[in-house]
C-alpha positions in Angstrom: -60.3 -34.0 -45.2 -56.8 -33.2 -47.4 -55.7 -31.1 -44.2 -56.5 -33.8 -41.5 -54.3 -36.4 -43.4 -51.7 -33.6 -43.4 -52.1 -33.0 -39.7 -51.9 -37.0 -39.1 -48.8 -37.0 -41.1 -47.1 -34.4 -39.2 -48.1 -35.7 -35.9 -46.5 -39.1 -36.8 -43.6 -37.4 -38.2 -43.0 -35.8 -34.5 -43.9 -38.5 -32.7 -41.4 -40.9 -34.8 -38.8 -37.6 -34.5 -39.3 -37.6 -30.5 -39.0 -41.3 -30.2 -35.9 -41.6 -32.1 -34.1 -38.6 -29.8 -35.3 -40.5 -26.7 -33.7 -43.5 -27.7 -31.1 -42.1 -29.0 -30.8 -40.5 -25.6 -31.3 -43.2 -23.4 -28.5 -45.2 -25.0 -26.0 -42.2 -25.1 -26.9 -41.6 -21.4 -26.5 -45.3 -20.2 -23.6 -46.1 -22.2 -20.9 -45.6 -19.5 -22.8 -47.1 -16.7 -22.0 -50.4 -14.6 -24.0 -51.8 -12.1 -22.8 -54.0 -9.2 -24.5 -55.5 -6.7 -22.5 -54.7 -3.2 -19.6 -52.0 -2.1 -17.0 -54.4 -2.9 -17.8 -55.3 -6.6 -17.9 -52.4 -7.1 -14.8 -51.1 -5.7 -13.3 -53.7 -7.7 -14.7 -52.6 -11.2 -13.8 -48.8 -9.9 -10.3 -49.6 -10.1 -10.1 -51.6 -13.5 -12.5 -48.9 -15.5 -10.5 -45.5 -14.0 -12.9 -42.4 -15.6 -14.3 -44.6 -18.6 -17.6 -45.1 -16.6 -20.1 -44.6 -13.6 -20.0 -47.6 -11.2 -23.5 -47.8 -9.5 -23.6 -50.2 -6.2 -26.9 -51.8 -5.9 -25.7 -52.1 -2.1 -24.5 -49.3 0.2 -22.1 -50.0 3.0 -22.8 -52.4 5.8 -25.6 -54.1 3.9 -25.8 -57.7 4.0 -26.0 -59.5 0.8 -27.6 -62.4 1.9 -30.2 -61.1 3.4 -31.2 -57.8 0.8 -34.4 -57.5 -1.3 -34.2 -55.6 -4.4 -36.0 -52.8 -4.5 -38.0 -50.8 -7.2 -35.3 -48.5 -8.0 -32.8 -51.4 -8.6 -34.7 -52.7 -11.5 -34.6 -49.3 -13.3 -31.1 -49.1 -12.3 -29.8 -52.5 -13.8 -32.6 -51.8 -16.8 -30.8 -48.7 -17.7 -27.1 -50.4 -17.7 -24.4 -51.0 -19.8 -23.3 -53.3 -17.8 -23.9 -56.1 -15.0 -21.5 -57.6 -12.4 -22.3 -59.5 -9.7 -20.7 -62.3 -7.4 -22.8 -65.2 -8.2 -23.2 -68.5 -6.2 -25.6 -67.7 -4.5 -24.6 -64.5 -2.4 -27.0 -62.5 -3.7 -29.9 -64.9 -2.7 -32.8 -62.6 -2.6 -31.9 -60.4 -6.2 -31.5 -64.1 -8.3 -34.3 -64.3 -9.9 -33.9 -60.3 -10.7 -30.5 -60.9 -11.9 -31.6 -64.1 -13.6 -33.9 -62.4 -16.1 -31.8 -59.0 -16.3 -30.3 -60.0 -20.0 -32.5 -59.2 -21.7 -31.8 -55.5 -20.8 -27.9 -55.4 -20.5 -25.3 -58.0 -20.4 -24.9 -59.3 -16.7 -21.7 -61.6 -15.7 -21.3 -63.4 -12.1 -17.5 -62.6 -11.6 -17.4 -66.2 -9.8 -17.2 -67.3 -12.9 -13.7 -66.1 -13.2 -12.2 -68.8 -10.9 -12.2 -72.3 -11.8 -14.6 -74.7 -9.4 -11.7 -76.3 -8.6 -10.4 -73.5 -6.7 -13.5 -73.1 -5.1 -14.5 -74.5 -1.3 -17.3 -76.6 -1.6 -20.3 -75.3 1.1 -23.5 -77.4 2.0 -26.0 -78.9 -0.1 -23.4 -79.0 -3.0 -23.2 -75.2 -3.1 -19.7 -73.5 -3.0 -18.6 -70.6 -0.4 -19.1 -67.0 -2.3 -16.6 -65.3 -0.3 -13.9 -65.3 -2.8 -12.2 -61.7 -1.9 -10.9 -63.0 1.2 -8.2 -64.9 -0.2 -6.4 -62.0 -2.3 -5.0 -63.9 -5.2 -8.5 -65.4 -6.0 -9.9 -61.8 -6.2 -6.6 -61.1 -8.7 -8.6 -63.4 -11.0 -11.9 -62.0 -10.7 -10.2 -58.2 -11.4 -8.7 -60.0 -14.6 -12.3 -61.5 -15.1 -13.4 -57.9 -14.8 -10.8 -56.3 -17.2 -11.5 -59.0 -20.1 -15.5 -58.4 -19.6 -15.1 -54.2 -19.9 -12.8 -54.8 -23.0 -15.5 -57.0 -25.0 -18.1 -54.6 -24.4 -16.4 -51.6 -24.8 -12.6 -52.0 -27.1 -12.3 -48.6 -27.8 -11.0 -48.1 -24.1 -9.2 -51.8 -24.2 -5.8 -50.2 -23.2 -7.4 -48.3 -20.3 -8.9 -51.4 -18.7 -5.7 -53.6 -18.8 -3.2 -50.9 -17.4 -5.6 -50.5 -14.5 -6.4 -53.6 -13.8 -2.1 -54.4 -14.2 -1.6 -51.7 -11.6 -4.1 -52.2 -9.3 -3.3 -56.3 -9.2 -0.1 -55.1 -8.6 -1.4 -53.1 -4.8 -2.9 -56.6 -4.4 -0.1 -58.8 -4.7 1.7 -56.3 -2.3 -1.6 -56.7 -0.1 -1.0 -60.3 0.0 2.3 -60.4 0.7 1.8 -58.2 4.1 -1.3 -60.5 5.5 1.2 -63.5 5.2 3.6 -61.5 7.4 1.1 -60.3 9.5 -0.5 -64.1 10.2 2.9 -65.7 10.6 3.7 -63.5 13.6 0.8 -64.5 15.8 1.5 -67.5 18.1 0.3 -71.1 15.8 -1.5 -72.0 19.0 -3.8 -68.6 18.7 -4.6 -68.7 14.6 -8.1 -69.4 15.1 -10.5 -67.6 13.7 -13.8 -67.4 15.7 -16.7 -65.9 13.9 -20.8 -65.8 14.0 -21.4 -66.6 10.0 -18.5 -68.6 7.9 -17.4 -66.0 5.6 -13.5 -66.4 6.3 -12.8 -69.9 5.1 -11.5 -68.7 2.2 -9.2 -66.1 4.2 -8.1 -69.7 6.6 -6.9 -71.7 3.7 -5.1 -68.8 2.1 -3.5 -67.6 5.2 -3.3 -70.3 7.6 -5.9 -69.5 10.3 -8.2 -72.4 11.3 -11.9 -70.7 11.2 -14.8 -72.0 13.0 -18.1 -70.5 12.8 -21.4 -70.4 14.4 -23.2 -69.8 11.6 -22.8 -71.2 7.8 -22.1 -69.9 5.3 -25.0 -67.8 4.5 -26.3 -65.4 7.3 -30.2 -67.0 6.6 -29.1 -70.6 8.5 -30.7 -70.7 12.4 -28.4 -71.2 15.4 -29.6 -73.5 17.8 -28.3 -74.0 21.7 -26.2 -77.3 20.4 -24.2 -74.9 17.8 -23.5 -71.9 21.1 -22.5 -74.7 23.6 -20.3 -76.6 20.7 -18.0 -73.3 20.5 -18.4 -72.8 24.2 -16.1 -76.0 24.5 -14.1 -75.2 21.8 -13.2 -71.7 23.2 -12.7 -73.3 27.2 -10.2 -76.1 25.4 -8.4 -73.9 22.7 -8.4 -71.0 25.4 -9.0 -68.9 22.3 -8.2 -65.1 23.5 -10.7 -63.6 21.2 -14.0 -64.0 19.2 -15.0 -61.1 16.7 -18.1 -60.3 15.4 -18.9 -58.6 11.9 -20.4 -55.3 11.1 -23.8 -56.5 9.3 -24.8 -59.3 12.1 -26.3 -58.5 15.4 -23.3 -59.4 18.4 -26.0 -61.1 20.6 -24.9 -64.7 19.5 -21.4 -64.6 20.2 -22.1 -62.1 23.4 -24.3 -65.2 24.6 -20.8 -67.8 23.8 -18.5 -65.1 25.9 -21.0 -64.9 28.9 -21.0 -69.0 28.8 -17.5 -69.1 28.6 -17.2 -66.6 31.5 -20.0 -68.9 33.9 -17.6 -72.2 33.3 -14.4 -70.4 34.4 -13.0 -69.0 31.1 -11.7 -65.9 29.9 -12.4 -64.5 26.3 -13.4 -61.3 24.3 -15.1 -60.4 21.9 -12.7 -58.4 19.5 -13.5 -55.4 17.5 -15.9 -55.6 14.2 -14.7 -57.4 11.4 -16.0 -56.2 7.9 -17.2 -59.4 5.7 -20.1 -58.7 3.4 -19.5 -55.2 2.3 -17.0 -52.5 3.0 -17.7 -49.6 5.4 -18.4 -45.7 5.1 -15.9 -43.4 4.7 -15.4 -42.4 8.1 -14.9 -46.2 8.9 -11.6 -46.0 7.0 -12.6 -49.3 5.2 -14.3 -47.9 2.3 -11.8 -49.4 -0.1 -11.5 -53.6 -0.6 -8.0 -53.0 0.3 -8.3 -50.6 3.6 -11.2 -53.1 4.3 -8.6 -56.5 4.7 -6.0 -54.3 6.0 -8.9 -53.1 8.7 -9.5 -56.6 9.6 -5.9 -58.2 9.9 -5.0 -55.6 12.1 -8.3 -56.0 14.3 -7.2 -60.0 14.1 -3.7 -59.1 15.1 -4.8 -57.0 18.5 -7.4 -59.9 19.4 -5.2 -63.2 19.1 -2.1 -61.8 19.9 -3.4 -59.7 23.6 -6.9 -60.9 23.8 -7.6 -56.9 24.1 
């Protein structure tokens, strides 16, 4: 009997040691992991944290966050993260429930909280437009917010986070100036951006383009024949030279507009693809925020100045 008690005590001790070991191992292995929802946000966080953390994006290149459905692996990644960053403002619609409950595992922050609501663009149903990254000055505020949250949770590397953020913000200031110069060179009568869904509202407000879209802010909204005819009338009246498709959205709706314009004697072309809610892959040369924005602006310049 005494031997049996001794064996039970030894077994309990072994289990306790194993539990402590695996708990510490889990903490050490996840202490430098930051999970982001989109590739755009992951790029921003990487520019702030540098080598101080591993940054993981739940969604890959070209993935539409409006329609993304969480997977089993996402729960594991979120539960084992040190920090979680997401856009907020209902961009990650189908992830909302999961993101709302993730605080029990890791601190989770909506980066849109770093922007005053007075600077946000109103959308339908008393909501705000989540596509804030298309205004570089607003995205700079997001970078600053990310740096502050990283410093709160890892003060040991505060100098690195602040320095990285400052360096990156200087690049963004240069990008902002370059965009303004490019858009200013487009003839005023052609400064009209027509796309499939309303993702470029902040871009239009910041850089002086009128933005017209078939769909609303979310790609889940419906498109009717009236929407197509409305856009056809605008193109014919304004003599808009080009419409622009988006990488994550089927081209057929805008192609219908092009066909209808031609039937009615007008001329318009489909410009090259624009990146909206996700970065491209490495081969696209639009795999960072800066290169994505540069690609979009160059594409707009070609379409709106030559119609090609």
